[in-house]
C-alpha positions in Angstrom: -97.3 -156.1 -31.1 -94.6 -154.7 -33.3 -92.3 -157.9 -34.6 -88.7 -156.7 -34.5 -87.8 -159.5 -36.0 -89.3 -158.6 -39.2 -87.5 -154.9 -39.5 -85.4 -154.8 -42.4 -81.6 -154.0 -41.7 -80.7 -152.2 -45.2 -76.9 -153.0 -44.9 -77.4 -156.8 -44.6 -76.5 -158.9 -47.7 -79.7 -160.9 -48.6 -79.7 -164.7 -49.0 -77.7 -164.7 -52.5 -75.8 -162.3 -51.5 -76.7 -159.1 -53.4 -77.2 -155.6 -51.5 -80.7 -154.3 -51.8 -80.1 -150.1 -52.8 -81.8 -148.6 -50.5 -82.5 -144.9 -51.1 -82.6 -142.5 -47.7 -85.6 -140.1 -48.4 -83.2 -137.9 -46.2 -80.3 -137.9 -47.5 -78.2 -135.1 -49.1 -79.4 -134.2 -53.1 -76.8 -133.8 -55.4 -77.5 -131.1 -58.0 -77.6 -132.0 -61.9 -74.4 -131.2 -63.5 -74.7 -130.5 -67.4 -71.4 -130.5 -68.6 -72.7 -127.9 -71.3 -74.6 -125.0 -71.5 -76.1 -123.6 -74.7 -76.8 -119.8 -75.0 -75.5 -118.9 -71.6 -78.5 -120.5 -70.1 -79.5 -123.7 -71.2 -78.0 -127.3 -69.5 -77.4 -130.0 -72.1 -75.9 -133.4 -71.7 -75.9 -134.6 -67.8 -73.7 -136.1 -65.9 -73.9 -139.8 -64.9 -76.6 -140.8 -67.8 -77.1 -142.2 -70.9 -78.4 -140.0 -73.8 -79.7 -140.9 -77.4 -78.6 -138.7 -80.8 -80.7 -140.1 -83.1 -81.3 -139.1 -86.6 -81.6 -140.3 -90.9 -78.0 -141.0 -92.4 -76.6 -138.7 -94.1 -78.1 -135.7 -91.9 -74.9 -134.8 -89.8 -75.2 -137.1 -86.1 -71.9 -137.8 -86.3 -71.0 -133.7 -86.6 -73.5 -132.9 -83.7 -71.3 -135.3 -81.3 -68.3 -133.6 -83.1 -69.4 -129.9 -81.8 -69.4 -131.3 -78.5 -66.1 -132.9 -78.4 -64.8 -129.6 -79.8 -66.7 -127.5 -77.1 -65.4 -129.3 -74.4 -61.8 -128.9 -75.5 -62.3 -125.5 -76.5 -64.5 -124.1 -73.8 -66.5 -123.0 -76.0 -67.9 -123.6 -79.5 -70.8 -123.0 -82.2 -72.3 -120.9 -79.2 -72.1 -124.5 -77.0 -70.1 -124.0 -73.4 -68.7 -126.0 -71.6 -68.9 -125.7 -67.9 -66.1 -126.5 -66.4 -62.2 -126.4 -67.7 -60.5 -129.6 -68.8 -63.1 -132.0 -69.7 -61.8 -135.6 -70.4 -63.7 -136.8 -73.6 -63.5 -140.5 -74.7 -65.0 -140.5 -78.2 -65.7 -144.3 -79.2 -66.1 -144.5 -82.8 -66.9 -148.1 -84.9 -68.2 -146.9 -87.9 -65.4 -145.7 -89.8 -61.7 -146.3 -90.8 -59.0 -145.4 -89.4 -58.1 -142.9 -92.0 -61.3 -141.0 -91.9 -61.6 -141.3 -88.1 -58.1 -139.6 -87.8 -59.3 -136.7 -90.9 -62.3 -136.5 -87.9 -60.1 -136.0 -85.5 -57.6 -133.7 -87.0 -60.9 -131.8 -88.0 -62.5 -131.3 -84.2 -58.6 -130.4 -83.4 -58.9 -127.4 -86.0 -62.2 -126.5 -84.7 -61.2 -126.4 -81.0 -57.5 -124.2 -81.7 -55.4 -127.5 -81.1 -51.8 -128.2 -83.1 -52.1 -131.7 -81.2 -53.7 -134.0 -79.6 -54.5 -132.9 -75.8 -54.3 -135.4 -72.8 -58.0 -135.1 -72.2 -58.7 -136.6 -75.7 -58.7 -140.4 -76.2 -60.2 -142.0 -79.3 -61.0 -145.5 -79.7 -61.7 -147.5 -83.4 -63.4 -150.5 -83.4 -64.2 -150.9 -87.1 -64.1 -154.6 -87.6 -63.1 -155.3 -83.7 -64.4 -158.6 -83.2 -67.7 -159.5 -82.1 -70.3 -157.2 -81.0 -69.6 -158.4 -77.5 -65.8 -158.0 -78.0 -66.6 -154.4 -79.0 -68.9 -154.0 -75.4 -66.3 -155.0 -73.3 -63.9 -153.0 -75.0 -66.4 -150.0 -74.6 -67.1 -150.5 -71.2 -63.4 -151.3 -70.1 -62.5 -147.5 -72.1 -64.8 -146.3 -70.0 -63.6 -147.5 -66.6 -59.6 -147.1 -67.6 -60.6 -143.1 -68.4 -62.8 -142.2 -66.3 -64.1 -139.6 -68.8 -66.9 -137.0 -68.4 -67.9 -137.0 -72.0 -68.0 -140.3 -73.9 -69.0 -140.5 -77.5 -70.5 -143.5 -78.8 -71.0 -143.3 -82.5 -72.4 -146.7 -83.6 -74.3 -148.4 -80.7 -75.9 -150.5 -82.6 -72.2 -152.1 -83.3 -72.2 -153.1 -79.6 -75.4 -155.6 -79.8 -75.3 -158.8 -81.8 -79.1 -158.1 -82.9 -80.3 -154.8 -82.4 -84.1 -156.4 -83.0 -83.5 -158.8 -80.0 -85.1 -157.0 -77.0 -82.9 -159.5 -74.4 -79.5 -158.6 -76.2 -80.5 -155.0 -76.4 -81.8 -154.4 -73.2 -78.5 -156.0 -71.9 -76.1 -153.5 -74.0 -78.1 -150.3 -72.9 -78.5 -151.7 -69.3 -74.4 -151.9 -69.2 -73.7 -148.6 -70.6 -76.5 -146.9 -68.4 -74.8 -148.2 -65.2 -71.0 -147.3 -66.2 -72.7 -144.2 -66.9 -74.1 -144.1 -63.4 -71.0 -146.1 -61.4 -68.0 -143.7 -63.4 -70.1 -140.5 -63.4 -69.8 -140.0 -67.3 -72.4 -138.6 -69.8 -72.2 -141.1 -72.5 -74.3 -140.1 -75.6 -74.8 -142.8 -78.0 -75.6 -142.2 -81.8 -78.3 -144.4 -83.6 -80.0 -144.2 -86.8 -83.8 -143.9 -86.9 -86.7 -145.6 -89.1 -86.7 -144.6 -92.4 -91.0 -144.1 -92.2 -90.7 -141.9 -88.8 -88.2 -140.4 -86.3 -87.9 -142.6 -84.1 -84.4 -144.8 -83.2 -84.1 -148.1 -85.0 -85.1 -151.3 -83.5 -85.4 -153.0 -80.1 -81.9 -151.5 -79.3 -83.2 -147.9 -80.3 -86.3 -147.5 -78.5 -84.3 -149.4 -75.3 -82.2 -146.5 -76.0 -84.9 -143.9 -75.9 -86.6 -144.9 -72.8 -83.3 -145.3 -70.6 -82.2 -142.0 -72.0 -81.9 -138.7 -69.8 -82.0 -136.7 -73.0 -82.5 -137.3 -76.5 -81.5 -135.3 -79.4 -82.8 -135.4 -83.6 -80.8 -134.0 -86.1 -82.2 -133.3 -89.1 -81.1 -131.9 -92.6 -83.0 -131.6 -95.8 -81.1 -133.1 -98.7 -78.9 -131.1 -100.8 -78.6 -128.6 -97.9 -75.6 -127.4 -95.7 -77.2 -127.0 -92.2 -78.8 -129.3 -89.4 -80.8 -128.4 -87.5 -80.4 -130.3 -83.8 -83.9 -130.5 -81.3 -85.0 -132.5 -78.1 -88.0 -133.9 -78.5 -87.1 -135.5 -74.3 -85.7 -134.5 -71.3 -86.2 -135.5 -67.7 -84.8 -132.1 -67.0 -85.3 -128.6 -68.5 -85.7 -128.8 -72.1 -83.2 -127.0 -74.1 -83.8 -125.2 -77.4 -83.2 -126.1 -80.8 -79.5 -125.1 -82.5 -78.0 -125.2 -85.9 -74.7 -126.1 -87.4 -73.5 -125.7 -90.6 -71.2 -128.2 -92.8 -67.8 -126.8 -94.2 -64.4 -128.2 -95.5 -62.5 -131.2 -94.4 -65.2 -132.6 -92.4 -65.4 -129.2 -90.7 -68.8 -127.2 -88.6 -68.9 -124.0 -88.4 -72.1 -121.9 -87.4 -75.4 -121.2 -89.6 -74.9 -118.0 -89.3 -71.3 -118.3 -91.3 -72.8 -120.4 -93.2 -75.2 -118.5 -94.7 -73.3 -115.4 -94.2 -70.2 -117.3 -96.9 -73.4 -118.6 -99.2 -74.5 -114.9 -99.6 -71.1 -113.8 -100.6 -70.0 -116.4 -102.7 -73.9 -115.5 -104.2 -72.7 -111.7 -104.4 -69.4 -112.7 -106.2 -71.7 -114.7 -108.9 -73.6 -111.8 -109.6 -70.6 -109.5 -109.9 -69.2 -111.7 -112.0 -72.1 -112.2 -114.1 -73.0 -108.9 -114.9 -69.0 -107.4 -115.3 -69.2 -109.8 -118.7 -72.1 -107.8 -119.8 -70.5 -104.3 -119.3 -66.8 -105.3 -121.0 -68.2 -103.3 -124.4 -70.1 -100.5 -123.1 -70.1 -98.4 -119.2 -73.9 -98.2 -119.5 -76.7 -100.1 -120.8 -80.6 -99.5 -121.6 -83.2 -101.7 -119.9 -83.5 -103.4 -123.0 -79.9 -103.8 -124.1 -79.0 -105.1 -120.3 -82.5 -107.8 -120.5 -81.2 -109.0 -123.9 -77.7 -109.4 -123.5 -78.6 -111.3 -119.8 -81.1 -113.4 -121.4 -78.7 -114.4 -124.2 -75.6 -115.2 -122.1 -77.6 -117.0 -119.6 -79.5 -118.6 -122.0 -83.3 -117.3 -120.2 -86.6 -116.2 -120.4 -87.5 -112.4 -119.8 -89.1 -112.6 -116.3 -85.4 -114.5 -115.3 -83.6 -111.7 -116.5 -85.9 -108.6 -115.1 -85.8 -110.9 -111.6 -82.1 -110.7 -111.8 -81.3 -107.0 -112.9 -83.8 -106.1 -109.9 -82.0 -108.4 -107.5 -78.0 -106.9 -108.6 -79.9 -103.3 -108.6 -80.9 -103.8 -105.0 -77.4 -105.7 -104.5 -75.7 -102.5 -105.2 -74.0 -104.5 -108.5 -75.9 -102.2 -110.9 -76.7 -99.0 -110.8 -79.8 -97.8 -112.2 -80.4 -94.0 -113.3 -83.6 -92.2 -115.4 -82.6 -90.7 -118.7 -85.8 -88.7 -119.6 -88.1 -91.9 -120.4 -85.3 -94.2 -120.5 -83.7 -96.5 -118.2 -80.3 -96.6 -117.6 -78.0 -99.5 -115.8 -74.5 -99.0 -114.8 -72.1 -101.7 -113.5 -70.7 -100.5 -110.1 -67.1 -102.9 -109.7 -65.5 -102.1 -113.0 -61.7 -103.1 -113.4 -59.4 -100.2 -112.1 -56.8 -99.5 -114.3 -52.9 -100.8 -114.0 -51.2 -98.4 -111.7 -47.4 -98.6 -112.2 -45.5 -98.4 -108.7 -43.5 -95.3 -109.7 -46.1 -93.2 -110.9 -46.1 -90.1 -109.5 -48.6 -88.2 -111.0 -51.0 -90.0 -109.2 -52.5 -88.3 -105.7 
């Protein structure tokens, strides 16, 4: 016998006042919308989802977020393309003082080719703003007020009273996740990793990772200027790694441009170094050049020979053989001063 009185009515409010959100399996699927594309192929930062950006201190986590903001405002930046025009961006920072944050924001505008702050970008500064509960409330209010497509949350930990308290951490993440779903925002939360591994720090970090649709990891070797971004986890199609480099005044550039700049600077240093050795001679024998280089640089034979060889390969020096002797000529001599009214020069 069929008990019709026991068939659930999905739209009926339960005794406690809640409506159970049953899923209609036959309903129409909504495609996953990614805000950005990498390399014209790979989608990243899915709308209506929470995402984690993690890494050790001073590795370029914030810079990775700024690169995405620049891409959203400009349409394309360092190979990352916005999937539609006029993406609304909400940038919430909990760590920087206002002066530093303004400098970073100006750098973003410069990278995006803008002279003034557009309506599509809103920046919120929460450093020293009341309690973590207050900062969380303002964060959620800003998401509600702006209906932003992309929310860059630089400093999730400052929204939680105790990031190692599981209950508090779970509540913070739950509310962020709910706002991402309700307002169709892609929220990218920045969080530090443990010193011993690359896992996000504390219960807050662990729960952020569990609830994130995508996790991005930023690494940078100490003393290096290039940061590498990888995607350890994605609920969707994986994204390959990409790199960027740090320029002056909080600006970011491509790793290729940074390498080219470093190569050019190294070439100029090489030219300057060898130019001084040829001040009194147009050409030097191998022994003379090696002795002059050692004296100027205070190095050993092996280093001098290595640098002379590199200068030849870089076309800074020309190497010629005259009988049994080897000579070197500097290829960038200073040109003589030429008077503007010198009519004898054709």
